[in-house]
C-alpha positions as CSV (number, residue, x, y, z in Angstrom):
1,X,-29.6,22.0,-46.7
2,X,-31.7,21.9,-49.5
3,X,-34.9,24.1,-48.4
4,X,-31.3,26.8,-48.0
5,X,-31.4,28.4,-51.4
6,X,-28.1,27.8,-50.6
7,X,-26.1,26.6,-53.9
8,X,-23.0,24.8,-52.2
9,X,-22.7,22.9,-49.4
10,X,-18.8,22.8,-47.9
11,X,-17.9,20.5,-45.1
12,X,-14.9,20.7,-43.1
13,X,-14.4,17.1,-42.4
14,X,-11.8,14.6,-40.3
15,X,-8.6,13.0,-41.7
16,X,-10.0,9.3,-40.3
17,X,-12.2,8.2,-43.2
18,X,-9.2,8.5,-45.4
19,X,-7.8,5.3,-47.1
20,X,-4.4,4.3,-46.0
21,X,-4.5,1.5,-48.1
22,X,-6.8,0.0,-50.7
23,X,-10.5,0.2,-48.7
24,X,-8.8,0.7,-45.2
25,X,-9.7,4.0,-43.4
26,X,-7.4,5.3,-40.9
27,X,-10.2,5.3,-38.4
28,X,-10.0,1.8,-38.7
29,X,-6.5,1.0,-37.8
30,X,-4.6,0.5,-34.5
31,X,-2.8,3.1,-33.6
32,X,-5.9,5.2,-34.2
33,X,-6.3,7.4,-30.8
34,X,-9.3,6.1,-29.1
35,X,-10.6,9.6,-28.0
36,X,-11.4,10.2,-31.8
37,X,-12.3,7.1,-33.1
38,X,-16.5,7.8,-31.9
39,X,-16.0,11.2,-33.5
40,X,-14.3,10.5,-36.9
41,X,-16.5,7.3,-37.3
42,X,-19.8,9.2,-37.6
43,X,-17.2,11.8,-40.0
44,X,-16.6,8.4,-42.1
45,X,-20.4,7.7,-41.9
46,X,-22.0,11.6,-43.3
47,X,-18.6,11.3,-46.1
48,X,-20.5,7.9,-47.0
49,X,-23.9,9.6,-47.1
50,X,-23.4,12.7,-49.0
51,X,-22.0,10.3,-52.0
52,X,-25.0,9.0,-52.3
53,X,-26.5,12.5,-52.6
54,X,-26.8,13.8,-56.1
55,X,-28.8,16.4,-56.1
56,X,-26.8,19.0,-53.7
57,X,-23.4,20.1,-55.0
58,X,-21.4,19.4,-51.9
59,X,-17.8,19.1,-50.9
60,X,-15.6,17.6,-47.8
61,X,-12.1,18.4,-47.1
62,X,-10.3,16.1,-45.1
63,X,-7.2,17.5,-43.5
64,X,-4.0,15.4,-42.9
65,X,-3.7,13.1,-39.9
66,X,-1.7,16.1,-37.9
67,X,-3.7,18.9,-38.0
68,X,-2.2,21.4,-36.2
69,X,-1.1,25.6,-35.8
70,X,2.1,26.3,-38.1
71,X,2.8,28.8,-41.2
72,X,1.0,30.0,-44.1
73,X,3.2,28.3,-46.8
74,X,1.2,28.0,-49.8
75,X,3.3,25.0,-50.6
76,X,1.4,22.2,-50.4
77,X,0.0,18.8,-52.2
78,X,-4.0,17.9,-52.8
79,X,-5.4,14.7,-53.2
80,X,-8.5,13.3,-53.3
81,X,-9.2,9.3,-50.5
82,X,-5.5,8.6,-49.7
83,X,-4.0,10.0,-46.7
84,X,-1.2,12.6,-47.8
85,X,2.2,11.6,-46.1
86,X,6.0,12.2,-47.1
87,X,9.4,11.8,-44.9
88,X,7.6,13.8,-41.8
89,X,4.2,12.1,-41.8
90,X,1.1,13.3,-42.1
91,X,0.5,17.3,-41.6
92,X,-1.4,20.0,-43.0
93,X,-1.4,23.9,-40.8
94,X,-4.3,25.3,-39.8
95,X,-3.2,28.0,-41.8
96,X,-2.6,26.1,-45.6
97,X,-5.5,23.9,-44.8
98,X,-7.5,27.7,-45.3
99,X,-5.8,28.5,-48.6
100,X,-7.0,25.0,-49.8
101,X,-10.7,25.7,-48.6
102,X,-10.8,29.4,-49.9
103,X,-9.2,28.4,-53.0
104,X,-12.1,25.8,-53.0
105,X,-15.2,28.1,-53.0
106,X,-13.5,30.5,-55.5
107,X,-13.0,28.7,-58.0
108,X,-14.5,25.1,-57.2
109,X,-12.6,21.7,-58.5
110,X,-14.0,18.5,-56.3
111,X,-17.8,19.5,-56.5
112,X,-19.9,15.9,-55.2
113,X,-16.2,14.4,-53.9
114,X,-14.2,14.4,-50.7
115,X,-10.7,15.9,-51.3
116,X,-7.6,16.3,-48.5
117,X,-4.9,18.7,-48.0
118,X,-1.2,17.9,-46.6
119,X,2.7,18.6,-47.0
């Protein structure tokens, strides 16, 4: 990446590295699906590695726990490291996730940070 002359590095991450309580990642909870645990753990490790990098403008975007097809509403919340949820659980549509990603590309607000999007 450093040798490519690309100025920014945006990572489409997963929800597993988000915290459900201080210091407790979703991937470490008993109800986290076993089928996704290895991949989510590697994603969390990669985020930890990125956080040690100071010579690259990176951004890591995590979706909510349920990342599903739906509608483009444009009505969502942004967060940092905590899993976002509401009375309906933790979710974001592909369409609204794409808006959040495009917004970050056009107007960087989370350089050298992870952020999340959800309803």
